[in-house]
N, C-alpha and C positions, 0 to 999 in steps of 0.2 A: 504494500500500500504506500502511495506517495504521501509524504507528510509535508504540509505547507504551513510554515510559521510566518505570520504577518506581525512585524515588530511595531509596537507602539511606544512612544516616548512623549513626555510633556510638551505640548505645542505641536503635535503632529497634524498633518492636513487630513481632514476627514475623507475627502474623495480619493486621495492617494491610497488610503488603506481600505475603505469600504468597497470601492469599485472592484479591485482585485478579489476581495473576499467574496463578493457576489458571484464573480466569474468562477472561482474555484469551487464554491458551494454548488453552483449549478452543474459544473462538470461532475461533481460527486454524485448528483442525482441522475445524471445521464449515464454514468459508468459506476454502478454500485460496487462498493468494497474496493475501489481503486484509489481513492483520494480522501484525505482528512485535512481540514483546514481549521486553524485556530488563531486567535490573537494572543501574543505573548509580549513580555517585557524583559529587560535585562535583570530586573529585580524580582520577578515572580508575579503571581496573581495580584492584581490591584486595579483600582479605578483610575483611568488615565484621562486627564483633561486635554482636549484637542486645542489647537490654536484658533479655532473658529468659535468664538464666544465661550470658550472653556467647556464645550459640551463633553460630558464624561462618557467614555466607552470602557466596558469591563474587559480586561485581559484575563484569560483563564489559566494561563500557564507561564512558565519561565523559559526563556530562550535556551534551547539546547543546541549548541554549536556542533554536536556530533551526530545529530539525527539526520539520516539521509533524506533528501527531498529538496524543497525550495524554501529559502529564507528571503522574505520580501521586506524591504525597508522603504517606507514612504518619506516624503519630504515634510516641510514645516509650513504652517500657515501663520502669518504674522502681519505686522504693520508695514505696508509697502511704501508709506509716505514718510516714515521716519526710519531711515536705515541705520541710525546710530543709537536708537533707543533699545531698552531691554526686551521689548516685544517685537523687534525686527526679526526677519527670517534668519539673517546671519547670526544674531545673538542666540536664537532658539536652537539652531543647528550646532552652534559652538557648545552650548550647555549639554546637549545630548552627546556630543562627541567626547566630552570629558568624563562621561559616566562609564560604567562597565560595558556599555554597548560596543564600544570600539574594539577592545580586546576579544570580546565574544565573536564579533563578526570576523575579525582577523583569524580567529581559530577556525571558523566555519569555512573561510576561503581556502584554508589549508587541507580541508577534507576532500577526498576524491568523489564522494557521493552527494555533494551539496552544490546547488546552484544558488548564488546570491543574486537577487534581483532588486532593482531600485526603481522608484517612480519619482520624477520631478527632482526635488532637492535631495532625495535620498542618496543620489550619487555624490552630491556635494558633501554630505555628512561623511561618507566613506573617504572622499578625497581629502577632506580637512584632517582626517586622522592618519593620512599617509598610506591608505590601504590599496589605492588603485593607481599609484604612480606609474606612468609609462603605459597605461592600459587605455584602449579606446572606450569612450562612454559618452552619454548625452544627458542633458538636464534641461530644465526650463530655459527658453531662449534668453531670458534675462541673466542667467547665471553661467552662460557658456564661456565668457571671457574669464570669469573667476575659476571655472573648472580647469581651464588651461593653466591658470596661474598656480594651481596646486601641483602641477606636474602630470596630471592625467592628459589624455589626448582627446580633445573635443571632436565629436563627429556629428554633423548636421543630419540627423535621421530621426524618425519617429521612435524606432527601437534599434538598439545596438546589441548584438550578440557577440560576446567575447568568451565563449566557452562557459566557464563557471561563473561568469559575470554578465548579466543581462540588464540593461538600463533603458529607461523610457524617458521621453522628453517632458512636455508640460503636463499639467494635472490630469487631464482626461486620457493621457497615454497609459494610465494604469489599466484601462480596459484592453488596450492593444498588447501591453506586456503580458498580462495574465492569459489572454487568449492565445498568444504566441507560445507561451510556456505549456498551455494545455495541449496545443497541437504538437509541440516538440516532445512532450512526455507521454501523452495518451493517444495521440494520433489526430489526423485532420477531420475524421468523421465526428469525433466528440466535440472538437472545437467548432465545427460547422453547426452542430446541434445547438450549442450554447449561443452562437451568433444568431441563429434563427429565433431562439427563445427571447433574446434581448433585442431583436430587430436592430442589430448593430453590425456594421461592416468595418473591419479593421482598415486603418489608413497607412499608406506608405509602404516602402520596401524595407524589410529588416536588413540592416547593414551587418555583414559578416566579413571577416578578413579572409575571403576565399574567392576563387575564380579569377578571371582576367582582371588585371589592374587597368583602370582607365588611362588613356594616353591621348595626346594631340597629334593629328595627322598634319603633314606639311601642306600648306595651302597654296604655295606657289612653286613653280619649277626652279630647280637649282641652276644658276648661271655658272657653268664650269669655268668659263673664262675669268670670272671674277675671283674664283678660288685660285686659279693659276697666278693671277696678279698678287693675291694675298701671300702666296708662297714665296714670291720674289721680294716682298717687302717685309723686312724683319719688324716684329712688333716690339714696342718698348714695354718691358715688364712693369706691372703696377707695383707701387711701393708696398712693402709688407705692412706698414702701419701708416694710416693717414696722418698728416701733420696735425698736431694738437697743441694748443696754446699752453704755456706754463700754468700750473695750478697753484701758484705761490699763495694765492688768497686762501686756499683750502688746505695747504700742507700742514700737517701736525696731527696731534692726537686729540680726539674729541670725546666728551662725555655727553651722550644724547639720550633723549627720551622720545619714544614714538607712542603717541596716544591713539590706540586703535579702538574700534567699537567693542572689542571684547577684552579690553584691559591695556595697561601701559607696559611697554617694554623698555628696559634700560640696555642700551647698546653702546659699546666703545668703538669708535671709528679711528682708523689710522690711515692717513692719506699722504702720499709722497709723489714726487715727479722725478723721473729719471730718463734722460735722453729724449725729452719731449713726450714721454708716455706717462699717463696717470696710472698710479697703482693705489689700491685701497683694500682694506679688509675690515670686517666687522666682527666684534666679539660679543657674544651674549652668553653669560654663564661660562661653561667650559667648552663652548663651541665657537670656532673661528672660521669664517667663510670669506672668500675673496669677492671683490666687486666684479660684476660682469658688465662688459662693454661700457666703461666709464667714458663720458664725453663732456668736454668743457666748451660751452658756447657763451662767449661774453663773460658775464658774472654768474652764470648758472652752471652747476655741475650736476649731471644726471648719470645714473647708473642703475643696474638691476642687482638684486640680491636674493639669494635662495635661503630662506629661513625654515626652521623646523619647529620653533616654539613661538607662541602657544599652539600653532598649527603649521602644517607644511604649506608654504606659499612662495611664489616668485613675486617679490615686490619691486615696483619701479619707483625710484627716488628722483626727486628734483629739488635741489637746494641752492641757497644763496648764503653769503656771509656778509656780515657787517662788523668789521673788527674781529673780535674773538667770539662773536655770536653767530650761530648757524640756525637758519630756519628753512623749512621746506615741507614737502608732502611725500607720502608713500602711498602707492595705489596698487590695488590688486582686484581686477575685474569689477564686479558689481558692488564690492565693498566700498563704503564711503572713503574718501581720501583721508589717511591718517596724518595728523600733524606731527612734524618733527621739530624739536628745538634742542639746541646743544651749546655747550661752552667749550672753548678750546683749552685743553689742559697744558699743551706744550706745542711748540713749533720748532723747526730746525734752527739750532743755534741759540734758543732761549727758552725759558720756562715762564708760563703765565702765573 
């Protein structure tokens, strides 16, 4: 018997969870003794408030990360007008990510007989916990940039099948995800029967990393004479590094604070310039990571940074300095820009 666990957490989206529950329950009616579906939580049986007006849903079991079958994770429902408040979707997902839910899902992903499925922001919850780095996935269109910032590979599709990870896009994609999994696990006739019962036809093509890869055909004939001319004309190699202005205004060690929607981060920055190339590194706790693609334009220094605390993100920074004060922003997808402020601790040749 196929065991389907639909995970609930405080602030979950009702439709993300209930639509798949209805599909799986209907499949169980169409194929007796083949499927069992239940609501579970990381903590065990309890009443769980949704993010839609706090409507309570009873979860009857505790998430079992070793039970063969399907583990489905919904997204969150929150305040879309205030992305920095405690009731925002990023804040709700972050709180869920810091519970026992993340290690339990990680354990489930390691099992050979379990498929982890997500709906809407459910893939963001996994991505924020570092569970799907480097894996193709989809989420609500508003969160696709943020999904990419976590290290996952965003795919514009209604449903993305990556083996033991199946993800769905926006809220109503829960129907498509569940019907696709019913077809994958129980066969197309059962899925078709449920579609007829619900009077619902699935949308879009399920993306899988299989088959021929799309490519572009050449649209105009090749002029071989131009190629011959090219062979006779040596090309000047491009410089290994584009010229970059000195970063003397930024050089030094900095004590900075980044105020994010989910808490403040204390980060030490070390910036230097050598042979016209900007070098930088950031230290947070016992973790030190280098700047990625630092670029100085006028009085603005921009770079990217891969962090793992409080969650895994690729942040894009843009900063300016005024004397020994640094200010700027850090951005990651749909998350509101986080404010950065810092004080220079030392610079080459002197101490502040």
